[in-house]
VEXKEDO-872285 format. One line per 5 residues: number of its first residue (from 1); their letters; for each residue x, y, z of C-alpha. Coordinates in steps of 0.02 Angstrom, whole numbers, always signed. Example, Ala and Ser with C-alpha at 12.3 -4.5 7.8 and 13.67 -1.06 7.14 Angstrom:
<nodes>
1	as	+615 -225 +390 | +684 -53 +357
</nodes>
This chain:
<nodes>
1	mistl	+1095 +104 +443 | +1086 -82 +404 | +1180 -180 +535 | +1316 -306 +500 | +1312 -484 +564
6	vllig	+1445 -442 +694 | +1341 -298 +764 | +1185 -404 +769 | +1267 -551 +856 | +1358 -433 +973
11	smasa	+1190 -374 +1035 | +1109 -547 +1045 | +1249 -667 +1093 | +1412 -672 +1189 | +1585 -648 +1114
16	tqtaa	+1619 -833 +1141 | +1465 -878 +1042 | +1515 -759 +904 | +1685 -842 +891 | +1601 -1011 +878
21	latpl	+1504 -975 +719 | +1489 -1140 +628 | +1413 -1090 +463 | +1399 -929 +362 | +1229 -847 +381
26	aipqe	+1133 -722 +279 | +1154 -551 +359 | +1001 -508 +464 | +959 -327 +428 | +874 -197 +534
31	spppg	+703 -142 +472 | +728 -17 +331 | +653 +156 +337 | +496 +184 +234 | +541 +209 +52
36	yplph	+697 +100 +67 | +752 +56 -111 | +676 -105 -172 | +770 -153 -331 | +684 -228 -482
41	tdrni	+509 -211 -411 | +362 -95 -414 | +346 -35 -235 | +156 -23 -251 | +139 -206 -300
46	pepvt	+140 -323 -149 | +263 -466 -160 | +292 -613 -40 | +422 -592 +95 | +571 -710 +84
51	fdgcy	+690 -771 +219 | +832 -667 +149 | +715 -518 +126 | +663 -516 +309 | +722 -377 +422
56	lsrpn	+759 -376 +607 | +638 -270 +708 | +719 -164 +843 | +707 -141 +988 | +584 -288 +999
61	padgy	+619 -429 +873 | +449 -504 +911 | +366 -354 +826 | +429 -419 +659 | +443 -341 +487
66	fknrf	+281 -295 +398 | +319 -301 +213 | +140 -280 +153 | -36 -331 +202 | -6 -509 +142
71	stcqi	+170 -540 +206 | +258 -524 +375 | +411 -603 +454 | +513 -606 +613 | +695 -641 +653
76	tqlhy	+722 -708 +829 | +856 -805 +921 | +844 -966 +1019 | +979 -992 +1151 | +980 -1168 +1223
81	kryac	+1085 -1227 +1371 | +1097 -1409 +1424 | +1158 -1449 +1600 | +1230 -1610 +1674 | +1080 -1624 +1791
86	peqac	+908 -1542 +1811 | +978 -1403 +1921 | +1056 -1256 +1831 | +1194 -1256 +1963 | +1261 -1413 +1878
91	plvge	+1397 -1399 +1745 | +1347 -1333 +1573 | +1377 -1477 +1451 | +1298 -1414 +1290 | +1244 -1251 +1210
96	avvfv	+1168 -1188 +1047 | +1125 -1018 +975 | +1001 -1029 +833 | +938 -890 +721 | +757 -925 +674
101	vvtrn	+666 -834 +534 | +479 -858 +517 | +385 -794 +364 | +197 -783 +342 | +130 -762 +166
106	mepgq	-54 -760 +122 | -94 -858 -36 | -174 -758 -179 | -361 -780 -199 | -376 -897 -49
111	rrvvi	-400 -898 +139 | -235 -986 +168 | -71 -935 +248 | +97 -1019 +217 | +207 -1009 +372
116	ghrmq	+391 -1044 +337 | +530 -1075 +464 | +716 -1069 +434 | +833 -1123 +575 | +1020 -1091 +563
121	fsslr	+1142 -1137 +700 | +1266 -996 +728 | +1344 -1072 +884 | +1345 -1256 +929 | +1443 -1342 +1069
126	glpdt	+1426 -1508 +1160 | +1260 -1561 +1085 | +1239 -1719 +981 | +1169 -1699 +806 | +1017 -1798 +864
131	trfga	+958 -1656 +978 | +789 -1600 +914 | +735 -1420 +889 | +561 -1371 +836 | +416 -1250 +825
136	tmtca	+234 -1262 +876 | +110 -1159 +773 | -70 -1123 +816 | -215 -1051 +714 | -381 -1006 +797
141	akytt	-528 -888 +789 | -502 -723 +880 | -684 -723 +934 | -781 -877 +988 | -957 -816 +951
146	gtadc	-957 -862 +766 | -909 -1010 +659 | -729 -960 +624 | -594 -1092 +643 | -440 -1161 +556
151	dvpea	-423 -1328 +469 | -272 -1367 +579 | -282 -1291 +754 | -102 -1339 +796 | +47 -1401 +698
156	kisks	+222 -1449 +755 | +389 -1459 +668 | +525 -1560 +756 | +692 -1601 +676 | +865 -1649 +734
161	iaewk	+1014 -1533 +716 | +1074 -1644 +573 | +905 -1632 +486 | +897 -1442 +505 | +1072 -1426 +435
166	aqpve	+1025 -1534 +286 | +859 -1446 +258 | +846 -1282 +355 | +674 -1232 +288 | +502 -1302 +329
171	ntvft	+333 -1236 +270 | +163 -1263 +353 | -5 -1214 +279 | -162 -1162 +373 | -334 -1131 +298
176	mrgqd	-447 -1007 +388 | -632 -1048 +380 | -803 -990 +442 | -852 -814 +492 | -877 -698 +639
181	vpdpk	-1048 -637 +693 | -1082 -476 +592 | -1066 -314 +688 | -1239 -233 +689 | -1158 -61 +700
186	espei	-1081 -84 +527 | -1169 -45 +364 | -1258 -185 +269 | -1120 -175 +136 | -982 -207 +264
191	qaekr	-1082 -343 +351 | -1099 -431 +183 | -908 -441 +171 | -906 -564 +319 | -749 -491 +395
196	twykl	-677 -623 +513 | -526 -621 +630 | -399 -756 +671 | -248 -774 +786 | -84 -855 +731
201	grtlf	+40 -910 +865 | +215 -983 +870 | +329 -1053 +1007 | +500 -1134 +993 | +556 -1286 +1091
206	vegen	+700 -1408 +1113 | +669 -1592 +1149 | +795 -1643 +1281 | +824 -1666 +1466 | +905 -1542 +1583
211	gvven	+892 -1400 +1459 | +843 -1218 +1469 | +778 -1118 +1321 | +816 -932 +1327 | +782 -784 +1211
216	apvls	+644 -874 +1116 | +494 -757 +1123 | +318 -820 +1092 | +257 -741 +931 | +80 -694 +884
221	aearc	-6 -612 +737 | -185 -570 +693 | -261 -594 +521 | -426 -540 +446 | -518 -632 +307
226	ddady	-670 -578 +206 | -779 -609 +54 | -763 -435 -23 | -770 -437 -214 | -704 -261 -253
231	vrgsk	-522 -294 -205 | -389 -417 -261 | -249 -520 -184 | -274 -648 -47 | -440 -654 +43
236	cvfqr	-345 -629 +206 | -232 -488 +265 | -126 -434 +412 | -220 -282 +472 | -91 -144 +471
241	palff	-88 +12 +361 | -7 -16 +191 | +117 +108 +115 | +78 +197 -48 | +230 +263 -141
246	vdlqe	+208 +426 -239 | +348 +429 -367 | +390 +607 -422 | +497 +536 -563 | +346 +452 -644
251	paaad	+303 +570 -788 | +121 +519 -807 | +69 +578 -634 | +214 +688 -578 | +114 +850 -573
256	ygrlv	-16 +771 -459 | +124 +691 -359 | +203 +860 -327 | +37 +922 -256 | +40 +776 -133
261	adair	+222 +808 -88 | +195 +995 -65 | +41 +965 +41 | +116 +842 +164 | +301 +890 +172
266	rnike	+300 +1080 +166 | +221 +1216 +271 | +34 +1196 +257 | +19 +1382 +218 | +100 +1349 +48
271	aypgs	-40 +1229 -2 | -210 +1295 -55 | -326 +1317 +40 | -193 +1301 +174 | -220 +1330 +358
276	avghy	-392 +1404 +329 | -465 +1230 +348 | -342 +1143 +466 | -167 +1138 +537 | -96 +981 +454
281	ipgwl	-130 +872 +303 | -140 +685 +348 | -59 +531 +275 | +127 +573 +286 | +218 +432 +375
286	gdila	+370 +545 +392 | +281 +646 +526 | +220 +499 +630 | +346 +526 +770 | +298 +708 +781
291	lrthp	+115 +656 +802 | +63 +777 +666 | -23 +652 +555 | -128 +495 +541 | -156 +367 +401
296	ltrtn	-279 +395 +260 | -438 +293 +272 | -519 +222 +116 | -703 +249 +78 | -791 +139 -47
301	hqpaq	-950 +241 -22 | -988 +330 -186 | -1089 +474 -110 | -941 +514 +4 | -821 +512 -144
306	eankt	-937 +627 -242 | -948 +745 -93 | -758 +754 -87 | -752 +790 -274 | -886 +926 -263
311	vsery	-798 +1019 -123 | -626 +1007 -203 | -694 +1076 -367 | -777 +1217 -273 | -608 +1266 -202
316	caarw	-523 +1251 -373 | -654 +1372 -442 | -632 +1492 -296 | -443 +1500 -320 | -421 +1485 -509
321	gpdwr	-585 +1562 -569 | -737 +1496 -663 | -631 +1443 -812 | -513 +1334 -709 | -562 +1179 -809
326	tgpdg	-468 +1242 -964 | -280 +1272 -972 | -194 +1413 -1068 | -169 +1301 -1220 | -346 +1231 -1214
331	tvlkc	-295 +1077 -1112 | -437 +998 -1014 | -401 +1012 -827 | -463 +914 -677 | -459 +966 -495
336	aaypf	-324 +860 -412 | -354 +841 -225 | -256 +772 -80 | -311 +680 +25 | -383 +584 -121
341	nstrd	-570 +586 -156 | -576 +399 -119 | -535 +429 +65 | -635 +476 +219 | -507 +615 +241
346	gagry	-555 +703 +79 | -608 +883 +51 | -790 +847 +90 | -747 +823 +272 | -663 +988 +313
351	pghsa	-753 +1149 +259 | -793 +1255 +411 | -662 +1172 +521 | -502 +1262 +568 | -434 +1123 +680
356	ggafa	-374 +948 +638 | -329 +890 +463 | -342 +987 +301 | -332 +961 +113 | -252 +1037 -41
361	vkpva	-313 +1059 -220 | -237 +1109 -387 | -295 +1099 -570 | -193 +974 -671 | -207 +903 -846
366	esvfl	-344 +774 -864 | -217 +640 -916 | -115 +673 -758 | -270 +667 -649 | -328 +502 -725
371	ameqt	-154 +425 -712 | -144 +460 -524 | -323 +404 -497 | -286 +240 -586 | -126 +217 -485
376	vndfi	-217 +244 -320 | -362 +131 -367 | -244 -5 -424 | -145 +9 -261 | -296 -5 -145
381	srhhi	-363 -151 -247 | -199 -247 -254 | -171 -223 -67 | -347 -279 -23 | -388 -115 +63
386	ldgdq	-571 -120 +111 | -689 +20 +157 | -623 +87 +323 | -446 +16 +301 | -298 +134 +313
391	ywiwi	-137 +171 +220 | +11 +290 +229 | +99 +395 +97 | +285 +398 +59 | +363 +515 -68
396	ld	+499 +454 -187 | +597 +602 -255
</nodes>
């Protein structure tokens, strides 16, 4: 369940600090489960993360909330104690508890990231409004063998308590440049994309004497940029698997969607060809804790996609006969397959294997097949999913 502010502060601050709340704060929320309702938005269209749309990651806040491949955020706490002398045995004369939200949003069509900070003081005692709180951000190449770098290697924000109260949000922009040395093990097509890695870092600080900063974890994130021309969005991503929502209430592709849902959520024996080719069907995030699944992996290799299509159609013919392409009313049918033909997990991978992953097929109306294919292609393009990148599936009933 989504936590309340009292529960959150109870776990991160003392009762005295809770009682000393100075200003109302937006309620920090625990990370939602996959498929959590997102009102007034298409779940398969990536949108920037906002401060109020950030979620608290438990049990480790430093892990952050991954909204999509272009947008991440973290909610952390800074606890500052000022003593009357350099030794902590001296009397405590000032104290602050600050909730800090950091957002990272890649800019569309560019190799730039906008890093936003919001600082809100939930507990403040004995410190003058001139006490300065700040953040240091770094941007650097992950590997040093190429030409990759950032236009600004380090940037600092430092503002007084009064300034943060007057303007609690600050944005900083980094541009990622250059490229890594191509991996000779990769195909010429992937090498041409100039995939390059960067590291983003963040630390919090307080400018003052005789002070101790607690509960302010150092944050880090990795980003990958490229020159690929067959995907959209920013030219840089946070390299974690995206989440593709299959909506069973969407009429255009519902029949195909039910094949996906049946394949990954029910007993594999109920899906054709069933356990004859494997003991699980990959992609279902709902089974991740049971270790019965893994993400789907995109292939942009046309021969591999054609191989998946050929094998899936062979199985449709074996199960529904040589006339499977025509429905009872003369409707043109296509062989729907899950995992999709555009993945490395498709039907072309499995024949002859009884272990590992499997696949499922079913004839559906051509219009349904094309609607799902367009939805999948649009998703992997919008989310900048390159050849070899991964994504999960979540079913919306």
